[in-house]
C-alpha positions as CSV (number, residue, x, y, z in Angstrom):
1,M,0.0,0.0,0.0
2,T,1.3,3.4,-1.0
3,I,0.3,6.9,0.2
4,K,-0.5,9.0,-2.8
5,A,-2.3,12.0,-1.3
6,V,-2.4,14.4,1.6
7,S,-5.6,16.3,2.6
8,F,-5.6,19.3,4.9
9,D,-8.0,20.9,7.2
10,L,-8.0,24.7,6.8
11,W,-8.7,26.3,10.1
12,D,-5.7,26.1,12.5
13,T,-4.0,23.9,10.0
14,L,-3.3,26.2,7.1
15,V,-4.5,29.5,8.6
16,V,-4.9,30.7,12.2
17,D,-8.5,30.7,13.1
18,D,-9.9,34.1,14.0
19,S,-6.5,35.8,13.7
20,D,-8.4,38.3,11.5
21,E,-10.3,39.5,14.7
22,V,-7.1,41.1,15.9
23,I,-6.8,43.0,12.6
24,R,-10.4,44.1,12.8
25,A,-9.9,45.4,16.3
26,E,-6.8,47.3,15.4
27,R,-8.7,49.0,12.6
28,G,-11.6,49.9,14.9
29,L,-14.0,47.6,13.1
30,R,-16.8,45.5,14.6
31,S,-16.0,41.9,15.5
32,K,-17.2,39.4,12.9
33,Y,-20.0,38.4,15.3
34,D,-21.3,41.9,15.6
35,E,-20.7,42.9,11.9
36,R,-22.8,39.9,10.6
37,R,-25.7,41.0,12.8
38,H,-25.2,44.6,11.7
39,L,-25.4,43.6,8.1
40,M,-28.6,41.8,8.6
41,W,-30.1,44.7,10.6
42,A,-29.0,47.2,7.9
43,A,-30.5,45.2,5.1
44,L,-33.9,44.9,6.9
45,N,-33.9,48.5,8.2
46,E,-33.8,49.8,4.6
47,N,-37.3,48.6,4.1
48,A,-38.8,48.9,7.6
49,P,-37.4,49.8,11.0
50,I,-36.4,46.9,13.2
51,E,-34.7,46.7,16.6
52,T,-31.1,45.6,16.8
53,D,-31.8,43.3,19.7
54,K,-34.5,41.4,17.8
55,V,-32.1,40.8,14.9
56,A,-29.4,39.7,17.3
57,L,-31.7,37.2,19.0
58,A,-32.9,35.7,15.7
59,Y,-29.3,35.4,14.5
60,D,-28.2,33.7,17.7
61,T,-31.1,31.3,17.5
62,A,-30.3,30.5,13.8
63,D,-26.6,30.0,14.8
64,A,-27.7,27.5,17.6
65,G,-29.7,25.6,15.0
66,F,-26.7,25.5,12.6
67,N,-24.4,24.3,15.4
68,L,-26.8,21.5,16.3
69,V,-27.1,20.0,12.9
70,W,-23.4,20.8,12.1
71,K,-21.9,19.1,15.2
72,Q,-24.4,16.3,15.8
73,N,-25.6,15.4,12.3
74,H,-22.6,16.6,10.3
75,I,-24.8,18.6,7.9
76,N,-23.6,21.9,6.7
77,W,-26.2,24.6,5.9
78,T,-25.1,27.0,3.2
79,L,-24.7,30.7,4.1
80,E,-27.9,31.3,2.1
81,Q,-29.7,28.8,4.3
82,R,-28.4,30.3,7.5
83,L,-29.4,33.8,6.6
84,G,-32.8,32.5,5.4
85,V,-33.4,30.9,8.8
86,V,-32.7,34.3,10.5
87,L,-35.2,36.0,8.2
88,D,-37.8,33.3,8.8
89,G,-37.4,33.7,12.6
90,L,-38.0,37.4,12.3
91,G,-41.0,36.9,10.0
92,R,-39.3,39.2,7.5
93,A,-38.2,38.9,3.8
94,L,-35.8,40.7,1.6
95,S,-36.0,41.3,-2.1
96,E,-33.9,39.0,-4.3
97,E,-31.4,41.7,-4.9
98,A,-31.1,42.7,-1.3
99,F,-30.8,39.2,-0.1
100,A,-28.0,38.5,-2.7
101,R,-26.2,41.6,-1.5
102,L,-26.5,40.5,2.2
103,V,-25.1,37.0,1.3
104,A,-22.2,38.6,-0.7
105,D,-21.3,41.1,2.0
106,T,-21.4,38.4,4.7
107,A,-19.3,36.1,2.6
108,Q,-16.8,38.8,1.8
109,M,-15.8,39.6,5.4
110,E,-13.0,37.0,5.8
111,I,-11.9,37.6,2.2
112,D,-11.4,41.3,2.7
113,I,-9.6,40.8,6.1
114,P,-8.3,37.2,5.9
115,P,-6.9,35.1,8.7
116,N,-3.2,34.8,8.8
117,P,-1.4,31.8,7.3
118,I,0.5,29.6,9.7
119,E,4.2,30.0,9.8
120,D,6.1,28.0,7.1
121,V,2.9,26.7,5.5
122,A,3.9,27.7,2.0
123,A,7.3,25.9,2.2
124,S,5.6,22.9,3.7
125,L,3.0,22.7,0.9
126,R,5.6,23.3,-1.8
127,A,7.7,20.4,-0.5
128,L,4.7,18.0,-0.1
129,S,3.3,18.8,-3.5
130,K,6.4,17.3,-5.2
131,D,5.6,13.9,-3.9
132,F,1.8,13.8,-3.2
133,K,-1.5,15.1,-4.5
134,L,-2.9,17.7,-2.2
135,C,-6.5,18.6,-1.3
136,V,-8.2,20.9,1.2
137,C,-10.8,19.0,3.2
138,S,-12.4,21.5,5.5
139,D,-15.7,22.8,7.0
140,A,-17.1,26.1,5.7
141,V,-18.8,27.6,8.7
142,M,-19.6,31.1,7.5
143,T,-17.4,31.9,4.5
144,P,-18.4,29.6,1.6
145,G,-15.9,27.4,-0.2
146,S,-15.7,29.8,-3.0
147,G,-14.4,32.5,-0.5
148,L,-12.1,30.1,1.2
149,R,-10.4,29.4,-2.2
150,Q,-9.9,33.2,-2.5
151,I,-8.3,33.3,0.9
152,L,-5.9,30.6,0.0
153,E,-5.1,32.3,-3.3
154,G,-4.5,35.6,-1.6
155,H,-1.9,33.9,0.6
156,G,-0.3,32.2,-2.5
157,L,-1.4,28.7,-1.2
158,K,-4.1,27.7,-3.6
159,Q,-1.6,26.7,-6.3
160,Y,-0.4,23.7,-4.4
161,F,-3.8,22.0,-4.2
162,S,-5.3,19.8,-7.0
163,A,-8.8,19.6,-5.4
164,F,-11.0,21.0,-2.7
165,A,-13.7,19.4,-0.5
166,F,-15.6,22.1,1.4
167,S,-18.5,21.1,3.6
168,D,-21.0,23.6,2.2
169,E,-20.4,22.1,-1.3
170,V,-20.3,18.5,-0.2
171,G,-23.4,18.9,2.0
172,H,-21.8,17.2,5.0
173,S,-19.1,18.3,7.4
174,K,-16.2,16.3,8.9
175,P,-16.1,13.6,10.3
176,H,-18.8,12.5,7.8
177,A,-17.4,9.9,5.4
178,S,-18.6,11.8,2.3
179,M,-16.0,14.5,3.0
180,F,-13.1,12.0,2.7
181,D,-14.9,10.2,-0.2
182,T,-14.9,13.5,-2.0
183,V,-11.2,13.9,-1.5
184,A,-10.5,10.4,-2.9
185,Q,-12.8,10.9,-5.9
186,R,-11.5,14.3,-6.8
187,L,-7.8,13.2,-6.5
188,G,-8.4,9.9,-8.2
189,V,-7.0,7.8,-5.3
190,E,-8.3,5.3,-2.8
191,R,-9.2,6.4,0.7
192,H,-6.5,4.2,2.3
193,E,-4.0,6.1,0.1
194,I,-4.6,9.4,1.9
195,I,-3.1,11.0,5.0
196,H,-5.3,13.7,6.4
197,V,-3.8,16.6,8.5
198,G,-5.8,18.6,10.9
199,D,-6.1,20.0,14.5
200,R,-9.2,18.3,15.9
201,D,-9.2,14.6,17.0
202,Q,-12.9,14.1,16.4
203,N,-13.0,15.5,12.9
204,D,-9.5,15.2,11.6
205,V,-8.4,11.9,13.2
206,K,-11.4,9.8,13.9
207,G,-13.0,10.9,10.6
208,P,-10.2,9.7,8.3
209,H,-9.6,6.6,10.5
210,A,-13.2,5.5,10.0
211,V,-12.7,5.3,6.3
212,G,-9.3,3.7,6.3
213,A,-7.1,6.8,5.8
214,K,-4.2,7.8,8.1
215,A,-4.2,11.0,10.2
216,V,-1.7,13.5,11.5
217,L,-2.8,15.7,14.4
218,F,-1.4,19.2,13.7
219,T,-0.8,21.2,16.9
220,A,1.0,24.4,15.8
221,T,-1.8,26.8,16.9
222,R,-4.3,24.5,18.6
223,P,-2.8,21.7,20.8
224,D,-6.0,21.0,22.7
225,D,-6.4,17.4,21.6
226,K,-2.7,16.4,21.8
227,D,-3.0,14.3,25.0
228,M,-6.1,12.4,23.9
229,T,-5.6,11.7,20.2
230,S,-5.4,8.4,18.4
231,A,-3.6,10.0,15.5
232,D,-0.9,8.1,13.6
233,A,1.5,11.0,14.2
234,I,1.5,14.4,15.9
235,C,3.2,17.4,14.2
236,E,3.8,20.7,15.9
237,S,4.9,22.9,12.9
238,H,4.8,23.1,9.2
239,R,8.6,23.1,9.2
240,D,8.4,19.5,10.4
241,L,5.4,18.3,8.5
242,P,7.0,17.1,5.3
243,G,9.3,14.9,7.3
244,V,6.4,13.6,9.5
245,I,4.4,12.7,6.3
246,A,7.3,11.1,4.6
247,K,8.1,8.9,7.7
248,L,4.4,7.9,8.0
249,A,4.2,7.1,4.3
250,Q,7.3,4.9,4.6
251,E,5.9,3.0,7.6
252,V,2.6,2.4,5.7
253,E,4.5,1.0,2.7
254,A,6.8,-1.1,4.8
255,R,3.7,-2.8,6.5
256,S,1.9,-3.5,3.2
């Protein structure tokens, strides 16, 4: 058996989750949490006045619903669906044009002010892409997969990936098997020929293990699961990742 591909989580594996919040604060901007609610309020207020606390409550309720189906059922509502749930909760509607603008403005936030790439990630991907097919396999919580591609392109990272499996496009989120099936299908490999890299044991270790893939727990910015993981290897930095992957791939081949 030979390892032919490496898939990557995005958040806290390629980029530092919520590192853009620091930039927003430095620029005197609202947090993403507050800005999303403000965008909804502003869109609705153009047609008829509405209280900000009502919008916030409806948004919080919709977020709770999203989190329930996301974490328990591994189903990923699209951004359009999430915003639609907020509007339904308020008993309000927007014109097609206004709703499209709200979706676009919400999706654009992390593109305009993107999270920072993790140190040495470009060099790591460059080295790995010489020996393996690479794919991003990640949940899209607010920013759609189309926007996440733009974030990667802006950091000069998109060029190293042959395929992408984002949960809003697949319809399920990790650790659902369909996410890893999509990686295998789009890269033209078998599931057991994949090593997945990510920071969460439940999603990025147990998920790939359930479909016969290998898993590396990545702890550079989020080491929370380090002491309880069943990962095949643990890696603390992108500087070390090519070596960790190469060693694991050699061990797999030696055992086959």
